[in-house]
Structures are given as C-alpha cells and as structure tokens.
N, C-alpha and C positions, 0 to 999 in steps of 0.2 A: 504494500500500500504506500502511495506517495504521501509525504508529510504535508504537502500543500493541497491535498484533495479536500474539497468541502465536505461537511458532515451535516446531514439533516436529522434533527430529532423528531420524534413522532408527533410532537405538538406543532411542527412546522418551522421552528427556529433553526437557523442555519449558522454553523461555525464555518468561517472561510478557510480554515486549515485545521490541523490536528493538535494544536497547542493550546493548553489551558494554563493560565497563571495560577499556581497553587495558592490557596488562602494562607497568608503568612503573617504571623505576629510581627508588628513593626514599631509599636509603642509611640506612634507619631501624632495621634489625634488628641483632642482636648479632653480634660478629665471629666467633663460633663457628657462625653460621648459624641459631641459634635465634630464634624469633619474639620481637619486642619488643612492649610495650604500645602503642608509637607506631604500629607497622605494623598491629597489630590494629585500632587506632582508625581509621586512615586507610582501611583496606579495608572494615571493617564499616559505616562511615559512608556509603560509596558504595553498598553493598548496600541500606542503609536508604533511601538517596536514589533508589532505583528502578531500578538497573541489573539487567537480567534475567539477566546473566551477569557475575560479578565474577571477574576474573583477577588472580592475584598478579603481583608483579614476576617477572622472570626468576629462577628458583631453581636454583642450581648443583647438578649431579649428582655432581661430584667436588670435593674440596677444591681441587685444582690448577686447577679451572675457574672459580674465583671471579673475577668481572668487576669488582667494585667494593666498596669498604669498606661495611660495614653491609648486605651482601647476605643475603637469606633463603636457607637451604640446605635440600636434601632428600637429602643424601648419607649421612646417619647416622641410625640408629634413635633416637638421643637427641633428634632434632629432631621426632619424631612428635607428642609431647605438645602442642607449640605449634601444630602444624598442625591437630590435632583441635580445639583451642580456636578457631582461626581459622575452620575449616569450620563449626562450630556457630554462630559469630557471623554468618557470611555467610548460612547457610541459614535462620536465624531470621527473615530478611527476604524469604523466597521468592526468593532469587537463587541461580542455579547457581554452585557453587564449583569453579573450575578453576585448576590450578597450571601455570605455564609451566616446562618443563624446559630447562635451559640449561647451556652450557659455553662459556666465553669463548675458549678456545684461545690463539692468539697475542695476543689482546687482553687477556689477564690481566696486570695490573701485577705485575712480578717481586717488588716489595717486599711484596705481599699474601700471597704463597705461599712466599717464601724460596727460590725456585729458578727456573730458566729456565722460561718458559711453553712450552706445546707447540703443535704445528701438524702438519698432515698431512705436511709436509716442511720441512726447515730454512729459516728466513727471517731473513736477517741484520738487515733493517730493524727487526724486532720482537725481535731477540735470542731467537728461538724455535727450539727443537730439534724435529726430526722424530720422530713417534711410531713405535715398532717395531710390527710386525704384532701381537704379543701385546698391546701397549698399545691398539691399535685395537679388538681383540676385547673388552678390558676396558672401554673407553669405551662400546662398544655395550651391553655387559651392565649397566654402571652406569646408563645411561639407562633401561633396562628395569626394573632393580631400583628406581630412583627412582619410576617409575610405580606399581610394586607398593606401595611405601611410601606413595605418595599415596593409593592406593585404601584401604590400611589406615587411613589418617588420616581417611577419609570423603569425600574429594573426589569430585565427580561425574565428573571427568575430568581429562585433561592436554592441554596443547598443547606439541608438540615444537618448539623454537625453531631453525628452519633459516634465519634471516634475519640481516640487519644485520652481516654480516662475522664472526659468531661461528663456533664450530668446525665446525658442519655446513655453513655457507656456505663455509668454508675448504676443506672436502672437495669441495663442488660446483663451486668456482671453478677453471677451467683456469689462471687467472693465478697462483693460490696453490698448488694441489695439483700437485706434480711427482712423485708416487709412481709407481713402475713395477710395482706388484703389482696385486692385484684391486681395490684401492681408489683407483687412479689411472689417468689416461689418458683413455679415451673417457667420454662422459657416463654410460653404463651403469655403469661402474666408479666414477666420482666420486659417483654417487647411491646406490651400493650400501649405504653405511653408514646413510643416512637410511631407506632401505626396510627394512633389517634391523631397525632400531630400531622402526619402525612395526609391522612384522609381529610382533616379539617382544612389544611392549606388548599388542597385540591377543590374542595367544596366551595371555599370562600374566594379563591383566586381564579377558578375556571380552568378549562382545558388548555387554553393557549399559553398559560404561564409555565415556564420551564421549572421543573421540580426535581431536585436531586438529593441524594443522601450520601453522607460520608460515613464509612465504617472502617474499623481497623481490627484485624485479628491479632491475637496475642497481647500480652501485657494487661494490667488492670483486671486480671481474672477472665479475660475473653478467651473462650474456647473456639478453635478453628471450626469444628463441626457446627457449633451453634451460630457462628457468624455466617457460615454458608447457608444454614437453614433460614436465617433472617433475610439474607439476600434473595433466596428463592421465593419467600413469601412476599417480599416487596415487589419482585418482578411479576409474580402470578396473581396476587390478590390486591395490590395497591397500585394506584395509577401514578407511577413515577416515570421520569424521562431519562434519568441517568443515575448510575451508581459510581461513586468515587471510593475506590478501595485503597486506603493508605497502608502500604505493606512495610513501612519503615525502610525496607531495602528490597527492591523488586527482584533481586537476583538471589535472595537467601533461601535456605531450607526452612521448613517449619520448625518451631522449637519443640513441639509435642512429638515425642518419639513415634507414636503410632501413625503419624501422618508424613513421616520422612521418606516415603516411597517416591515422592515427587516434590518439585519446588512449590513454594507458596504461590507463585504466579500461576503455575499449572493447575493448582487446586481451584483457583477462581476462573481460569480460562475454560475449564470443563463445565461450568454452569451454562444452562440454556437461557440466554438473556432475552430471547424473543425480540421484541421491538425496543427494548431498553438499551441504551448505549452505556459503555463503561470506560472508566479511566483508572489508572493506577498512579501512585506517587511513591517515591522513595529511591533516591540516588540515581535518578535518570539525568546524567550530567553531560553526556557527549552526543553528537549527532548519531554515532553508532548505537548508543543506548536507545535513543528515540526510535531508530529503525528496527532494532531487535524487539522492542516492546510492541510496536505496531504490527510487526510480522508474527508475533505470538498471538494475535487475534484481538488485541486491545483496540478500542475505537479511537481514543485520543489520549495524550499524555499530560500529566500534571507536573509542571516544572517549578521548582523552588530555588535551590541554590544557584543554578545557572541563570535563572531570571534575575537574581540579585546581582550577579557578576556582569550580565549583559542584558540591558533593557530590550535589545533587539535580537535575543537568542533565536526566535523563530526565523527571522529573516536570514540570520547567519547560517542556520542549519539548512534552510531551503536552498541557499546559494552554494553551500559546500557540504557534501555528504560526509566529509571527514573532519568537520569542525570540532574542535575541543576548546572548552572555556579556558580563560586565562588562569595561570597557575596561582595557587594560594601559597602564602598569605598575600593579600593586597593592601595597598595603603588606604588611609582615610580619604585622601584626596581622590583616589581612583573611585571609591564608592560614592563620594559626593558627586562626581562627574556622571555617575550612573543613576543619579536621581534619589539617592538615600539622603536623609537629613542626618544631622549630628546625633539626634536621639536614636535613630535606627542604627547608625554605625556603632554607638555605645552598646546597644542590644546585641549586635553581631559580635562584639568582643567576647560574649559568653561562649561563642562557638570556638572550639580549640583550633588554633592555627589558621584563623580566617582573616583577621585584621592584623597587619604588621604593628 
C-alpha cells in the first residue's frame, strides 16, 4: 500500500494519506484548559506538514480528570472558542481535525485539582477514592457532552481514550476495578462504561461524525485476550469508524507467555475489522517502519516521536522511501524550529537522550 493513498472511513470522511499525528502530551495550553498560541502553532504546523489526520493531545472531559499541567480541556463551553480556532487552522491544510477525549482518573496529580483523584474503586497507592454510581453516570455523560462540544467546535470527530492506564482503562482492568455493581466484575460489566460512552456519542453526534477508540494491551492489568474481545465487540456491536491500538512498541512480542506464539501486531492484524479502519502506535520512526506496518495490513499509522522531530514527516516519507529522522539527542533550538514551545521542550527533557 502506498503511504500517500487516500483513506475513506465508513462515515465518508477522507484522510488524504496514511499518516495520523498521534495524540501527544505537550503541556502547552493554559491551566484553565483553554487553547494557547503555542499549542495552536504546534498542531497546525503538523497539519501543514502533511498529516492526513491531526489529533490533539488528550483533552480532559472533567476538571477533576486533568492529567497534566498545561492540558487542553473540553469540559467547559468557555473552551469552545479556542477549539474553533484550532479546527480552522488544522482544516486549512486539508487535514482531518480530531480531538482525543480523556480523563486521567487515579493518574490525576492531586495538586492539579485540589482534591483526591478518582478511580472506579478506592486505590491506596494513588490516594484515589472510588466513584459513586451517580458519579459514574456523570462521567459517562460528561464524555458524551464533551463530544457534542467538539462537534460544535467543528471537529471532524473524536477519539475516546481507553488506553494507557487512564480512567477507562481503570474500569476495564480487573486489577484496578473492584466494583461490585454493573460497572465491575466480569468483562461485560468492566467494559460497560466504554460502550455506553461510544453509543451515547454516536446517538448525540450522528452518523457523519468520525468516532474512534484508543486501547492498549498490557500494563495496568490489561489482558491481551480481553482487549481483543473488547475490540471485536466495538467492531461488531458498536458503531465506530476506527480503532487506535497503542502497542507501546509495534515490533514487540506479547508479555503474556501464553500469547508469545506471534507478535503483538499479528494478534491484532488477525481480527476481522469489517468496515472499521485501524491504526497502531509505538516506535514507528522511519519510512521503512511506516511501510512495514502498512504492509502488515494496518490502514494508517500513528506517528509520535518522528512528528516531534519533523513537522513534515509525512511529506519527507512520501518523497523518500528510505527517510530516517534526525539522530537524537537534538538541541532546544532545533525543537523550537520544529514548532515546540519552551514548555514542550522542558517536557521532552523527561525522555532519556532526547534533548541535548
């Protein structure tokens, strides 16, 4: 498959190539969740650089779900104006504008919200309190309301963040979720919240609104077989347009011994996606990596690290099938020239051997 081939989702939305900007924490927006000029610049520069789909960082759907300082929010109508500006900036470059809906749950730093973080059930390690049933209903409704807000802002669609140990993972995980009501216990109950959110977004936003889900196998008590089951149910029983599987590393073997007969990627490639498109993320760094992943049957690739290093990574790969990103570490000045702000560069210094 060629990297510059257009991709049409079942709702009719068209990506003009096979590159998605991965949703990346960048700590650049204002503390009240409104868009900053720095976040606008970072994202629109990637749209201009050729990403067929530009996804925002994780945007929290409740104030108490804030996962990091400088996080973009979508929990208040006061944030809509900034989102409208961002959408217009992304779409000006023929890129699909998609926002990721997020709630950090137990991973919310207490000092950011001034109260105990929340979790499906109490968890001492994170000093998190369990949600009441009423609060679970409110959480569901706030995800759906955030999607409606995103549609009002002009986004082409939303991705519901069910990966990386955030609140929807916390509900899915038998290790973390110890509830004894309809949202805990068997997998059907642990997945109920995710499915109710998906169905609610579809009902409220309609058929034409792009709807995706991000899931990750492994870590945070996620079992590969259960994640695959959830994927199958999303494909067969819930009206989604794409699945975003974050594999941590697309070339790795599963951690669970009983599944090591094939690669993690192959486990997901064997699912019958029907008319649902799928993407993967995790160490897709070079043009060869992109080609290998698309040839493995994946519909489009999610690019993180190489998108930080090259705002125009898609254009570079389309022009040169042997393209490799600049070697690490890079200087602060280099990253500033690629559209990162000082705040984002400071965040990138947490990554080993990334910034000189």
